[in-house]
C-alpha positions as a Markdown table, in Angstrom:
| # | Residue | x | y | z |
|---|---|---|---|---|
| 1 | Met | 7.8 | -7.5 | -99.2 |
| 2 | Arg | 11.4 | -7.3 | -97.8 |
| 3 | Arg | 12.7 | -9.0 | -100.9 |
| 4 | Cys | 10.8 | -6.5 | -103.1 |
| 5 | Leu | 12.2 | -3.5 | -101.2 |
| 6 | Ser | 15.7 | -5.0 | -101.4 |
| 7 | Ala | 15.4 | -5.4 | -105.1 |
| 8 | Ser | 14.1 | -1.8 | -105.5 |
| 9 | Val | 17.1 | -0.5 | -103.5 |
| 10 | Lys | 19.5 | -2.5 | -105.6 |
| 11 | Arg | 18.0 | -1.2 | -108.8 |
| 12 | Gly | 18.3 | 2.3 | -107.5 |
| 13 | Asp | 21.9 | 1.7 | -106.6 |
| 14 | Asp | 22.6 | 0.2 | -110.0 |
| 15 | Glu | 21.0 | 3.2 | -111.7 |
| 16 | Arg | 23.1 | 5.6 | -109.6 |
| 17 | Ser | 26.2 | 3.6 | -110.4 |
| 18 | Arg | 25.5 | 3.8 | -114.1 |
| 19 | Leu | 25.0 | 7.5 | -114.0 |
| 20 | Asp | 28.2 | 8.0 | -112.0 |
| 21 | Gln | 30.0 | 5.9 | -114.6 |
| 22 | Leu | 28.6 | 8.1 | -117.3 |
| 23 | Gly | 29.7 | 11.3 | -115.4 |
| 24 | His | 33.2 | 9.9 | -114.8 |
| 25 | Trp | 33.5 | 8.8 | -118.5 |
| 26 | Leu | 32.6 | 12.4 | -119.7 |
| 27 | Ala | 35.1 | 13.9 | -117.2 |
| 28 | Asp | 37.9 | 11.4 | -118.2 |
| 29 | His | 37.3 | 11.7 | -122.0 |
| 30 | Arg | 37.5 | 15.5 | -122.5 |
| 31 | Arg | 39.3 | 15.0 | -125.8 |
| 32 | Ala | 36.4 | 13.0 | -127.2 |
| 33 | Val | 33.9 | 15.5 | -125.9 |
| 34 | Leu | 35.9 | 18.3 | -127.6 |
| 35 | Gly | 36.0 | 16.4 | -130.8 |
| 36 | Leu | 32.2 | 16.1 | -130.7 |
| 37 | Gln | 31.7 | 19.8 | -129.9 |
| 38 | Trp | 33.9 | 21.0 | -132.8 |
| 39 | Ser | 32.2 | 18.6 | -135.2 |
| 40 | Val | 29.0 | 20.3 | -134.3 |
| 41 | Val | 30.7 | 23.7 | -134.8 |
| 42 | Leu | 31.8 | 22.7 | -138.3 |
| 43 | Phe | 28.3 | 21.4 | -139.2 |
| 44 | Tyr | 26.8 | 24.6 | -137.8 |
| 45 | Ala | 29.2 | 26.8 | -139.8 |
| 46 | Val | 28.5 | 25.0 | -143.1 |
| 47 | Leu | 24.7 | 25.4 | -142.7 |
| 48 | Leu | 25.0 | 29.0 | -141.6 |
| 49 | Leu | 27.6 | 30.4 | -143.9 |
| 50 | Ile | 27.1 | 28.7 | -147.3 |
| 51 | Pro | 23.3 | 29.1 | -147.9 |
| 52 | Pro | 23.5 | 32.9 | -148.0 |
| 53 | Leu | 25.9 | 32.6 | -150.9 |
| 54 | Leu | 23.5 | 30.5 | -152.9 |
| 55 | Pro | 20.5 | 31.6 | -155.0 |
| 56 | Leu | 17.2 | 31.5 | -153.0 |
| 57 | Pro | 15.3 | 28.2 | -153.5 |
| 58 | Asp | 12.1 | 28.2 | -155.6 |
| 59 | Tyr | 8.8 | 26.7 | -154.5 |
| 60 | Gln | 9.7 | 23.3 | -156.0 |
| 61 | Ser | 13.0 | 23.0 | -154.0 |
| 62 | Arg | 13.2 | 20.0 | -151.7 |
| 63 | Ile | 15.0 | 19.4 | -148.4 |
| 64 | Leu | 17.6 | 17.1 | -149.9 |
| 65 | Gly | 17.8 | 19.0 | -153.1 |
| 66 | His | 18.8 | 22.4 | -152.0 |
| 67 | Leu | 21.2 | 23.3 | -149.1 |
| 68 | Thr | 19.2 | 26.3 | -148.1 |
| 69 | Val | 16.0 | 24.3 | -147.6 |
| 70 | Phe | 18.1 | 21.6 | -145.8 |
| 71 | Ala | 19.6 | 24.2 | -143.5 |
| 72 | Glu | 16.1 | 25.7 | -142.8 |
| 73 | Phe | 14.8 | 22.2 | -141.9 |
| 74 | Val | 17.8 | 21.4 | -139.7 |
| 75 | Phe | 17.8 | 24.7 | -137.8 |
| 76 | Trp | 14.1 | 25.5 | -137.4 |
| 77 | Gly | 12.5 | 22.1 | -138.0 |
| 78 | Ile | 14.7 | 19.8 | -135.9 |
| 79 | Trp | 17.5 | 21.7 | -134.1 |
| 80 | Trp | 15.7 | 24.2 | -132.0 |
| 81 | Pro | 12.4 | 22.4 | -131.2 |
| 82 | Phe | 14.3 | 19.2 | -130.1 |
| 83 | Val | 17.0 | 21.1 | -128.2 |
| 84 | Met | 14.1 | 22.3 | -126.1 |
| 85 | Val | 12.8 | 18.8 | -125.7 |
| 86 | Ser | 16.3 | 17.7 | -124.6 |
| 87 | Met | 16.3 | 20.3 | -121.8 |
| 88 | Val | 13.2 | 18.6 | -120.3 |
| 89 | Val | 14.6 | 15.1 | -120.8 |
| 90 | Ala | 18.3 | 15.5 | -119.9 |
| 91 | Gly | 18.8 | 19.0 | -118.5 |
| 92 | Arg | 21.3 | 21.3 | -120.1 |
| 93 | Leu | 23.4 | 18.4 | -121.5 |
| 94 | Trp | 23.1 | 20.1 | -124.9 |
| 95 | Cys | 24.8 | 23.2 | -123.5 |
| 96 | Gly | 27.7 | 21.3 | -122.0 |
| 97 | Leu | 28.4 | 18.8 | -124.8 |
| 98 | Leu | 27.1 | 20.0 | -128.1 |
| 99 | Cys | 26.3 | 23.8 | -128.2 |
| 100 | Pro | 28.6 | 25.5 | -130.8 |
| 101 | Glu | 28.4 | 28.9 | -129.2 |
| 102 | Gly | 29.4 | 27.5 | -125.9 |
| 103 | Ala | 32.4 | 25.7 | -127.4 |
| 104 | Ile | 33.5 | 28.8 | -129.3 |
| 105 | Ser | 33.1 | 31.2 | -126.4 |
| 106 | Glu | 35.0 | 28.9 | -124.0 |
| 107 | Ala | 37.8 | 28.4 | -126.6 |
| 108 | Ala | 38.1 | 32.1 | -127.2 |
| 109 | Ser | 38.3 | 32.9 | -123.5 |
| 110 | Arg | 41.3 | 30.5 | -123.1 |
| 111 | Val | 43.3 | 32.7 | -125.4 |
| 112 | Gly | 41.7 | 36.1 | -124.7 |
| 113 | Leu | 42.3 | 38.9 | -122.3 |
| 114 | Gly | 40.9 | 37.2 | -119.3 |
| 115 | Arg | 39.3 | 40.3 | -117.8 |
| 116 | Ala | 37.0 | 40.2 | -114.8 |
| 117 | Ile | 33.3 | 39.9 | -115.4 |
| 118 | Pro | 31.9 | 43.4 | -115.0 |
| 119 | Arg | 29.0 | 44.1 | -112.7 |
| 120 | Trp | 26.6 | 45.2 | -115.5 |
| 121 | Met | 27.0 | 41.8 | -117.2 |
| 122 | Arg | 25.8 | 40.0 | -114.1 |
| 123 | Trp | 22.4 | 41.7 | -114.3 |
| 124 | Gly | 19.7 | 39.0 | -114.0 |
| 125 | Gly | 17.5 | 40.5 | -116.7 |
| 126 | Trp | 19.8 | 39.9 | -119.7 |
| 127 | Pro | 18.3 | 36.5 | -120.6 |
| 128 | Leu | 14.8 | 38.0 | -120.8 |
| 129 | Val | 16.0 | 41.0 | -122.8 |
| 130 | Gly | 18.0 | 38.8 | -125.2 |
| 131 | Phe | 15.0 | 36.4 | -125.7 |
| 132 | Val | 12.6 | 39.2 | -126.4 |
| 133 | Met | 14.9 | 41.1 | -128.8 |
| 134 | Thr | 16.0 | 38.1 | -130.8 |
| 135 | Thr | 12.4 | 36.8 | -131.0 |
| 136 | Val | 11.0 | 40.1 | -132.2 |
| 137 | Tyr | 13.9 | 41.0 | -134.5 |
| 138 | Gly | 13.8 | 37.5 | -136.0 |
| 139 | Gln | 10.1 | 38.1 | -137.0 |
| 140 | Leu | 10.9 | 41.5 | -138.5 |
| 141 | Ile | 13.5 | 40.0 | -140.9 |
| 142 | Ser | 11.8 | 36.5 | -141.4 |
| 143 | Val | 14.6 | 34.5 | -139.7 |
| 144 | Tyr | 12.8 | 31.2 | -140.3 |
| 145 | Gln | 12.5 | 31.7 | -144.1 |
| 146 | Tyr | 15.7 | 33.3 | -145.3 |
| 147 | Pro | 19.4 | 32.3 | -144.9 |
| 148 | Lys | 20.8 | 35.9 | -144.7 |
| 149 | Ala | 18.4 | 36.5 | -141.8 |
| 150 | Ala | 19.4 | 33.3 | -140.1 |
| 151 | Leu | 23.1 | 34.3 | -140.5 |
| 152 | Leu | 22.4 | 37.7 | -139.0 |
| 153 | Val | 20.6 | 36.4 | -135.9 |
| 154 | Leu | 22.4 | 33.1 | -135.2 |
| 155 | Gly | 25.7 | 34.2 | -136.6 |
| 156 | Gly | 25.5 | 37.5 | -134.8 |
| 157 | Ser | 24.9 | 35.7 | -131.5 |
| 158 | Thr | 27.9 | 33.4 | -132.2 |
| 159 | Val | 30.2 | 36.4 | -133.0 |
| 160 | Ala | 29.0 | 38.1 | -129.8 |
| 161 | Ala | 29.7 | 34.9 | -127.8 |
| 162 | Ala | 33.2 | 34.7 | -129.3 |
| 163 | Leu | 33.9 | 38.4 | -128.5 |
| 164 | Val | 32.7 | 38.1 | -124.9 |
| 165 | Gly | 35.0 | 35.1 | -124.6 |
| 166 | Val | 38.0 | 37.0 | -126.0 |
| 167 | Val | 37.6 | 39.8 | -123.5 |
| 168 | Tyr | 36.2 | 38.2 | -120.3 |
| 169 | Gly | 36.9 | 35.1 | -118.3 |
| 170 | Lys | 39.8 | 32.7 | -118.3 |
| 171 | Gly | 38.6 | 29.5 | -120.0 |
| 172 | Lys | 35.0 | 30.2 | -118.8 |
| 173 | Arg | 31.6 | 30.4 | -120.6 |
| 174 | Val | 30.8 | 34.0 | -119.5 |
| 175 | Trp | 28.4 | 34.4 | -122.5 |
| 176 | Cys | 26.5 | 31.2 | -121.6 |
| 177 | Arg | 26.1 | 32.1 | -118.0 |
| 178 | His | 25.0 | 35.8 | -118.3 |
| 179 | Leu | 24.1 | 36.9 | -121.9 |
| 180 | Cys | 23.0 | 34.0 | -124.1 |
| 181 | Pro | 19.5 | 34.9 | -125.3 |
| 182 | Val | 18.1 | 31.4 | -124.8 |
| 183 | Ser | 19.9 | 30.6 | -121.5 |
| 184 | Gly | 16.9 | 31.8 | -119.5 |
| 185 | Val | 14.5 | 29.5 | -121.4 |
| 186 | Phe | 16.8 | 26.6 | -121.1 |
| 187 | Ala | 17.2 | 27.2 | -117.4 |
| 188 | Leu | 13.5 | 27.1 | -116.9 |
| 189 | Leu | 13.0 | 23.9 | -118.9 |
| 190 | Ala | 15.9 | 22.2 | -117.2 |
| 191 | Lys | 13.9 | 22.5 | -113.9 |
| 192 | Leu | 11.6 | 19.7 | -115.3 |
| 193 | Ser | 14.5 | 17.4 | -116.0 |
| 194 | Pro | 15.0 | 14.1 | -114.1 |
| 195 | Leu | 18.8 | 14.4 | -114.6 |
| 196 | His | 21.0 | 16.7 | -112.6 |
| 197 | Val | 24.4 | 17.0 | -110.9 |
| 198 | Arg | 24.1 | 17.3 | -107.2 |
| 199 | Thr | 26.5 | 17.9 | -104.3 |
| 200 | Glu | 26.0 | 15.8 | -101.2 |
| 201 | Pro | 26.7 | 18.1 | -98.2 |
| 202 | Ala | 27.5 | 15.2 | -95.8 |
| 203 | Ser | 30.1 | 13.8 | -98.2 |
| 204 | Trp | 31.6 | 17.2 | -98.8 |
| 205 | His | 31.9 | 17.8 | -95.0 |
| 206 | Arg | 33.3 | 14.3 | -94.5 |
| 207 | Tyr | 36.0 | 14.9 | -97.1 |
| 208 | Gly | 36.9 | 18.1 | -95.3 |
| 209 | Gln | 37.3 | 16.3 | -92.0 |
| 210 | Arg | 39.5 | 13.6 | -93.6 |
| 211 | Arg | 41.6 | 16.2 | -95.4 |
| 212 | Arg | 42.3 | 17.9 | -92.1 |
| 213 | Arg | 43.4 | 14.6 | -90.6 |
| 214 | Gly | 45.7 | 14.0 | -93.5 |
| 215 | Glu | 43.8 | 10.9 | -94.6 |
| 216 | Val | 43.3 | 12.0 | -98.2 |
| 217 | Ala | 45.3 | 14.2 | -100.6 |
| 218 | Arg | 44.1 | 17.6 | -101.7 |
| 219 | Gln | 42.0 | 17.4 | -104.9 |
| 220 | Pro | 42.5 | 20.2 | -107.4 |
| 221 | Ala | 39.3 | 22.2 | -108.0 |
| 222 | Pro | 37.5 | 21.2 | -111.2 |
| 223 | Asp | 37.2 | 23.6 | -114.1 |
| 224 | Cys | 33.5 | 24.6 | -114.0 |
| 225 | Pro | 33.0 | 26.5 | -117.2 |
| 226 | Val | 29.9 | 28.4 | -115.9 |
| 227 | Leu | 31.4 | 29.4 | -112.5 |
| 228 | Leu | 28.9 | 27.6 | -110.3 |
| 229 | Pro | 29.4 | 27.3 | -106.5 |
| 230 | Leu | 30.1 | 23.6 | -106.4 |
| 231 | Lys | 29.6 | 23.3 | -102.7 |
| 232 | Gln | 25.8 | 24.1 | -103.0 |
| 233 | Leu | 25.2 | 22.5 | -106.4 |
| 234 | Asp | 21.7 | 21.2 | -106.6 |
| 235 | Ser | 19.9 | 23.0 | -109.4 |
| 236 | Ala | 19.8 | 21.9 | -113.0 |
| 237 | Ser | 19.0 | 25.5 | -114.2 |
| 238 | Asp | 22.5 | 26.7 | -114.6 |
| 239 | Cys | 24.5 | 23.5 | -114.6 |
| 240 | His | 25.6 | 22.4 | -118.2 |
| 241 | Leu | 26.1 | 18.8 | -117.2 |
| 242 | Cys | 29.6 | 18.8 | -118.6 |
| 243 | Ser | 30.5 | 16.4 | -115.7 |
| 244 | Arg | 33.9 | 17.9 | -115.2 |
| 245 | Cys | 33.2 | 18.1 | -111.4 |
| 246 | Thr | 31.8 | 14.6 | -111.1 |
| 247 | Gly | 33.4 | 12.8 | -108.2 |
| 248 | Tyr | 35.0 | 15.9 | -106.7 |
| 249 | Lys | 35.7 | 15.3 | -103.0 |
| 250 | Gly | 33.5 | 12.2 | -103.4 |
| 251 | Ala | 30.5 | 14.5 | -103.0 |
| 252 | Ile | 29.4 | 15.5 | -106.6 |
| 253 | His | 27.4 | 13.0 | -108.6 |
| 254 | Leu | 25.2 | 12.7 | -111.7 |
| 255 | Lys | 21.8 | 11.8 | -110.3 |
| 256 | Leu | 18.2 | 11.1 | -111.1 |
| 257 | Arg | 15.4 | 12.9 | -109.4 |
| 258 | Ala | 11.6 | 13.1 | -109.7 |
| 259 | Pro | 10.7 | 15.0 | -112.9 |
| 260 | Gly | 9.7 | 18.5 | -112.0 |
| 261 | Ala | 11.1 | 18.3 | -108.4 |
| 262 | Glu | 12.8 | 21.6 | -108.8 |
| 263 | Val | 9.6 | 23.3 | -109.9 |
| 264 | Ile | 7.8 | 22.1 | -106.8 |
| 265 | Ala | 10.6 | 22.7 | -104.4 |
| 266 | Pro | 13.4 | 25.0 | -105.7 |
| 267 | Pro | 16.7 | 24.6 | -103.9 |
| 268 | Pro | 17.2 | 27.3 | -101.2 |
| 269 | Gln | 20.3 | 28.7 | -103.1 |
| 270 | Arg | 18.3 | 29.0 | -106.3 |
| 271 | Pro | 14.9 | 30.5 | -105.5 |
| 272 | Ala | 12.5 | 31.8 | -108.1 |
| 273 | Thr | 13.2 | 35.3 | -109.3 |
| 274 | Val | 11.2 | 38.2 | -110.9 |
| 275 | Trp | 13.2 | 37.7 | -114.1 |
| 276 | Glu | 12.1 | 34.1 | -114.4 |
| 277 | Tyr | 8.5 | 35.2 | -113.7 |
| 278 | Leu | 8.6 | 37.8 | -116.5 |
| 279 | Leu | 10.2 | 35.3 | -118.9 |
| 280 | Val | 7.5 | 32.7 | -118.3 |
| 281 | Val | 4.4 | 34.9 | -118.1 |
| 282 | Phe | 5.3 | 37.8 | -120.6 |
| 283 | Gly | 8.0 | 36.1 | -122.6 |
| 284 | Leu | 7.1 | 32.5 | -123.4 |
| 285 | Leu | 3.4 | 32.9 | -122.8 |
| 286 | Gly | 3.2 | 36.4 | -124.4 |
| 287 | Val | 5.9 | 37.5 | -126.8 |
| 288 | Ala | 6.5 | 34.0 | -128.2 |
| 289 | Val | 2.8 | 33.4 | -128.8 |
| 290 | Gly | 2.5 | 36.8 | -130.6 |
| 291 | Ala | 5.5 | 35.9 | -132.8 |
| 292 | Phe | 3.9 | 32.7 | -134.0 |
| 293 | His | 0.4 | 34.2 | -134.1 |
| 294 | Trp | 0.7 | 37.3 | -136.3 |
| 295 | Ser | 1.2 | 35.8 | -139.7 |
| 296 | Ala | -2.0 | 33.7 | -139.5 |
| 297 | Ser | -4.1 | 36.3 | -137.7 |
| 298 | Pro | -7.1 | 37.8 | -139.5 |
| 299 | Trp | -6.9 | 40.6 | -136.9 |
| 300 | Phe | -3.5 | 41.6 | -138.2 |
| 301 | Val | -4.8 | 41.6 | -141.8 |
| 302 | Ala | -7.8 | 43.7 | -140.8 |
| 303 | Ala | -5.6 | 46.2 | -138.9 |
| 304 | Lys | -3.2 | 46.5 | -141.8 |
| 305 | Gln | -6.0 | 47.2 | -144.3 |
| 306 | Ser | -7.7 | 49.8 | -142.1 |
| 307 | Ser | -4.4 | 51.4 | -141.3 |
| 308 | Ala | -3.4 | 51.6 | -145.0 |
| 309 | Val | -6.7 | 53.3 | -145.9 |
| 310 | Trp | -6.3 | 55.8 | -143.1 |
| 311 | Leu | -2.7 | 56.6 | -144.0 |
| 312 | Tyr | -3.5 | 57.2 | -147.6 |
| 313 | Gly | -6.4 | 59.4 | -146.6 |
| 314 | His | -4.1 | 61.5 | -144.4 |
| 315 | Gly | -1.2 | 61.9 | -146.8 |
| 316 | Ala | 1.1 | 59.3 | -145.2 |
| 317 | Gly | 1.2 | 56.7 | -147.9 |
| 318 | Trp | 5.0 | 56.7 | -147.8 |
| 319 | Leu | 4.7 | 54.4 | -144.7 |
| 320 | Leu | 3.4 | 51.7 | -147.1 |
| 321 | Asp | 6.6 | 51.9 | -149.2 |
| 322 | Ala | 8.8 | 48.7 | -148.9 |
| 323 | Thr | 12.2 | 50.4 | -149.1 |
| 324 | Ala | 13.8 | 49.3 | -145.9 |
| 325 | Pro | 16.9 | 47.0 | -146.2 |
| 326 | Trp | 16.6 | 43.3 | -145.6 |
| 327 | Trp | 18.5 | 43.5 | -142.3 |
| 328 | Leu | 15.9 | 45.9 | -140.9 |
| 329 | Leu | 12.7 | 44.6 | -142.4 |
| 330 | Thr | 12.0 | 41.6 | -144.7 |
| 331 | His | 12.9 | 42.7 | -148.3 |
| 332 | Tyr | 13.0 | 39.9 | -150.9 |
| 333 | Pro | 11.1 | 41.3 | -154.0 |
| 334 | Glu | 12.2 | 38.3 | -156.1 |
| 335 | Gln | 10.2 | 36.1 | -153.6 |
| 336 | His | 7.3 | 38.6 | -153.6 |
| 337 | Asp | 8.0 | 39.0 | -149.8 |
| 338 | Val | 8.6 | 42.6 | -148.6 |
| 339 | Phe | 7.6 | 44.4 | -145.5 |
| 340 | Ser | 6.7 | 48.1 | -145.4 |
| 341 | Leu | 7.2 | 50.4 | -142.5 |
| 342 | Leu | 3.6 | 49.9 | -141.7 |
| 343 | Asp | 4.1 | 46.1 | -141.6 |
| 344 | Gly | 7.0 | 46.4 | -139.2 |
| 345 | Ala | 5.1 | 48.8 | -136.9 |
| 346 | Leu | 2.0 | 46.6 | -136.9 |
| 347 | Leu | 4.0 | 43.5 | -136.2 |
| 348 | Leu | 5.7 | 45.1 | -133.2 |
| 349 | Gly | 2.3 | 46.3 | -132.0 |
| 350 | Tyr | 0.7 | 43.0 | -132.5 |
| 351 | Ile | 3.4 | 41.1 | -130.5 |
| 352 | Gly | 3.4 | 43.8 | -127.8 |
| 353 | Val | -0.4 | 43.8 | -127.4 |
| 354 | Thr | -0.4 | 40.0 | -127.3 |
| 355 | Ala | 2.3 | 39.9 | -124.7 |
| 356 | Leu | 0.6 | 42.5 | -122.5 |
| 357 | Thr | -2.9 | 41.0 | -122.9 |
| 358 | Leu | -2.0 | 37.3 | -122.3 |
| 359 | Gly | 0.7 | 38.1 | -119.7 |
| 360 | Gly | -1.6 | 40.6 | -117.9 |
| 361 | Trp | -4.5 | 38.1 | -117.6 |
| 362 | Thr | -2.1 | 35.4 | -116.5 |
| 363 | Ser | -0.5 | 37.7 | -113.9 |
| 364 | Ala | -3.9 | 38.7 | -112.5 |
| 365 | Leu | -4.9 | 35.1 | -112.0 |
| 366 | Leu | -1.5 | 34.2 | -110.4 |
| 367 | Gly | -1.9 | 37.2 | -108.2 |
| 368 | Leu | -5.3 | 36.1 | -107.0 |
| 369 | Ala | -3.9 | 32.6 | -106.3 |
| 370 | Asn | -1.1 | 34.2 | -104.3 |
| 371 | Leu | -3.6 | 36.1 | -102.2 |
| 372 | Leu | -5.4 | 32.9 | -101.4 |
| 373 | Leu | -2.2 | 31.3 | -100.0 |
| 374 | Gly | -1.8 | 33.9 | -97.2 |
| 375 | Arg | -0.1 | 37.2 | -96.7 |
| 376 | Trp | 1.2 | 38.7 | -100.0 |
| 377 | Ser | 4.6 | 37.4 | -101.0 |
| 378 | Trp | 6.5 | 38.5 | -104.1 |
| 379 | Arg | 8.8 | 35.5 | -103.9 |
| 380 | Arg | 5.8 | 33.1 | -103.7 |
| 381 | Leu | 4.3 | 34.8 | -106.8 |
| 382 | Trp | 7.5 | 34.3 | -108.7 |
| 383 | His | 7.4 | 30.6 | -107.6 |
| 384 | Leu | 3.8 | 30.2 | -108.8 |
| 385 | Ser | 4.9 | 31.0 | -112.3 |
| 386 | Tyr | 6.9 | 27.8 | -112.3 |
| 387 | Gly | 3.7 | 25.8 | -112.5 |
| 388 | Leu | 3.3 | 27.2 | -116.1 |
| 389 | Ile | 6.7 | 26.2 | -117.3 |
| 390 | Pro | 5.4 | 23.0 | -119.1 |
| 391 | Leu | 2.7 | 25.0 | -120.9 |
| 392 | Ala | 5.2 | 27.7 | -121.8 |
| 393 | Gly | 7.8 | 25.3 | -123.2 |
| 394 | Gly | 5.2 | 23.1 | -124.9 |
| 395 | Gly | 3.7 | 26.1 | -126.7 |
| 396 | Val | 7.0 | 27.2 | -128.1 |
| 397 | Phe | 7.7 | 23.7 | -129.3 |
| 398 | Leu | 4.3 | 23.6 | -131.0 |
| 399 | Gly | 5.1 | 26.9 | -132.6 |
| 400 | Leu | 8.5 | 25.8 | -133.9 |
| 401 | Ser | 7.0 | 22.6 | -135.2 |
| 402 | Met | 4.9 | 24.6 | -137.6 |
| 403 | Thr | 8.1 | 25.1 | -139.7 |
| 404 | Thr | 8.8 | 21.3 | -139.4 |
| 405 | Leu | 5.4 | 20.4 | -140.7 |
| 406 | Thr | 5.4 | 23.0 | -143.5 |
| 407 | Leu | 8.6 | 21.7 | -144.9 |
| 408 | Leu | 7.5 | 18.1 | -144.7 |
| 409 | Arg | 4.3 | 18.9 | -146.5 |
| 410 | Gly | 6.4 | 20.5 | -149.2 |
| 411 | Glu | 8.0 | 17.1 | -149.5 |
| 412 | Gly | 4.6 | 15.5 | -150.2 |
| 413 | Trp | 3.9 | 14.2 | -146.8 |
| 414 | Gln | 0.2 | 14.3 | -146.0 |
| 415 | Leu | 0.5 | 14.5 | -142.2 |
| 416 | Leu | -3.2 | 14.1 | -141.6 |
| 417 | Trp | -2.5 | 13.2 | -138.0 |
| 418 | Ala | -0.7 | 16.5 | -137.2 |
| 419 | Asp | -3.7 | 18.3 | -135.7 |
| 420 | Asp | -4.5 | 15.3 | -133.5 |
| 421 | Val | -0.9 | 15.2 | -132.2 |
| 422 | Arg | -0.9 | 18.9 | -131.6 |
| 423 | Ala | -4.1 | 18.6 | -129.5 |
| 424 | Leu | -2.6 | 15.7 | -127.5 |
| 425 | Leu | 0.6 | 17.6 | -126.8 |
| 426 | Leu | -1.3 | 20.7 | -125.8 |
| 427 | Met | -3.5 | 18.6 | -123.4 |
| 428 | Leu | -0.4 | 16.9 | -122.1 |
| 429 | Val | 1.4 | 20.1 | -121.1 |
| 430 | Val | -1.8 | 21.4 | -119.6 |
| 431 | Val | -2.1 | 18.3 | -117.4 |
| 432 | Val | 1.6 | 18.4 | -116.5 |
| 433 | Ser | 1.3 | 22.1 | -115.6 |
| 434 | Ala | -1.7 | 21.4 | -113.4 |
| 435 | Cys | 0.0 | 18.5 | -111.6 |
| 436 | Leu | 3.1 | 20.5 | -110.9 |
| 437 | Ser | 0.9 | 23.4 | -109.8 |
| 438 | Trp | -0.9 | 21.2 | -107.3 |
| 439 | Gly | 2.3 | 20.0 | -105.8 |
| 440 | Leu | 3.7 | 23.5 | -105.7 |
| 441 | Leu | 0.6 | 24.8 | -103.9 |
| 442 | Gly | 0.9 | 22.0 | -101.3 |
| 443 | Arg | 4.1 | 23.7 | -100.0 |
| 444 | Tyr | 2.0 | 26.6 | -98.8 |
| 445 | Val | -1.5 | 25.5 | -97.9 |
| 446 | Ser | -3.8 | 22.5 | -97.8 |
| 447 | Gly | -7.5 | 21.8 | -97.8 |
| 448 | Met | -10.1 | 24.2 | -99.4 |
| 449 | Arg | -7.7 | 27.1 | -99.9 |
| 450 | Arg | -5.4 | 24.8 | -101.9 |
| 451 | Gly | -8.3 | 23.7 | -104.1 |
| 452 | Leu | -9.5 | 27.3 | -104.7 |
| 453 | Ala | -5.9 | 28.4 | -105.6 |
| 454 | Met | -5.6 | 25.3 | -107.9 |
| 455 | Gly | -8.7 | 26.5 | -109.8 |
| 456 | Leu | -7.0 | 29.9 | -110.4 |
| 457 | Met | -3.8 | 28.1 | -111.5 |
| 458 | Val | -5.8 | 26.2 | -114.1 |
| 459 | Leu | -7.5 | 29.3 | -115.2 |
| 460 | Ala | -4.1 | 31.0 | -115.6 |
| 461 | Gln | -3.4 | 28.5 | -118.4 |
| 462 | Ala | -6.5 | 29.6 | -120.3 |
| 463 | Pro | -5.1 | 32.7 | -122.1 |
| 464 | Ala | -2.2 | 30.8 | -123.7 |
| 465 | Val | -4.3 | 27.7 | -124.4 |
| 466 | Gly | -7.0 | 29.9 | -126.1 |
| 467 | Ala | -4.3 | 31.6 | -128.2 |
| 468 | Trp | -2.9 | 28.3 | -129.4 |
| 469 | Trp | -6.4 | 27.0 | -130.1 |
| 470 | Leu | -7.1 | 30.1 | -132.3 |
| 471 | Leu | -3.8 | 29.5 | -134.3 |
| 472 | Phe | -4.3 | 25.8 | -134.9 |
| 473 | Trp | -8.1 | 25.3 | -135.1 |
| 474 | Gly | -10.0 | 28.6 | -134.7 |
| 475 | Trp | -8.8 | 30.5 | -137.7 |
């Protein structure tokens, strides 16, 4: 037994050593990291800027035969869904090492005005607002299908990141920290990651004592691009894993932890917030579901038909005219794809009603679970929403994978296994959410009350699961 324990400790030490070596390598090879980042920027720019200049592909165009289809496949079939997977597996490593917007914003801030970050920019609700606005606007202009729409949404975000860098911060990623429309989603998913950078308080304190005694030289503070308080660093939500701080004062290390540990026990300096609750319950489990739902929904079609009849009968047929420009509503007559004002209004209504319905039912069940845990606590309610993060992220991945599968079917792939894999993934995220919810509830109660609250936490998954079942199997 002692030999087994010794071997286990040695394996753990070896693993920590390898991770530390990786962290130090990244810190010591900034030139290589920058080369990688700017290679991604170049690739991103080619796929974003050239397709809008080309004729739209026809229905026979293939991924490797037309740059526009290739860009669509890369952006929406591979890039975004698997960036989300990377957050769960390796935290925000993508943000620190590969994200083109982050690299551009940081580079711009090094030559910009360097102004102080204004108070309004620090408002915690911007990630939620940015996510909702880009998701809904992307649906209005069909961002997944057309290169000009992708340029407007993705390119507009990149230009905004550069402008924020030019005006604010001195070599910092102000955009990434406060305004990026997907930073909130990434921060939530990173809580599931087994990889994080952590400061050891005892080592930090010990370094301070040795420094006062003159035993060690003063270390210059590392350049944290997202302005994190390094002394309390323990959360993967905001850290971009750039590893520039690795080894600082002998206290900061790249480490492994139990997957989902931050969901069950958030660090004291990074508690759950109302904005995260709203993003999980009404954003990812509401707005995102509605955005993927509407195009396949028979309810949407029925609402459109009945609304059109009513409008014609009341002399408001002009609302059915498809005259809005492409940057406001989808307008590609040559593709037989145009949105009328009625389409736009119904799309907004469908997403809004879906978000309020699913989010409302989920909130009610979480609220009942909160009551079972003792005296009402808003912070505890925000924390309970963490148990739904796997379901929320997994659902968005499944929604994005619809584009992946559609394009692969256009290549002649049969993909008869797709529905089975979808079902397995959905069941997996449901089980993972349930396991994390059980651990989370154990921080507040035990026994029968824990079991009853667990039943409500499982029921809180039902609205979103039912919506995905309708989309993939029910309709």
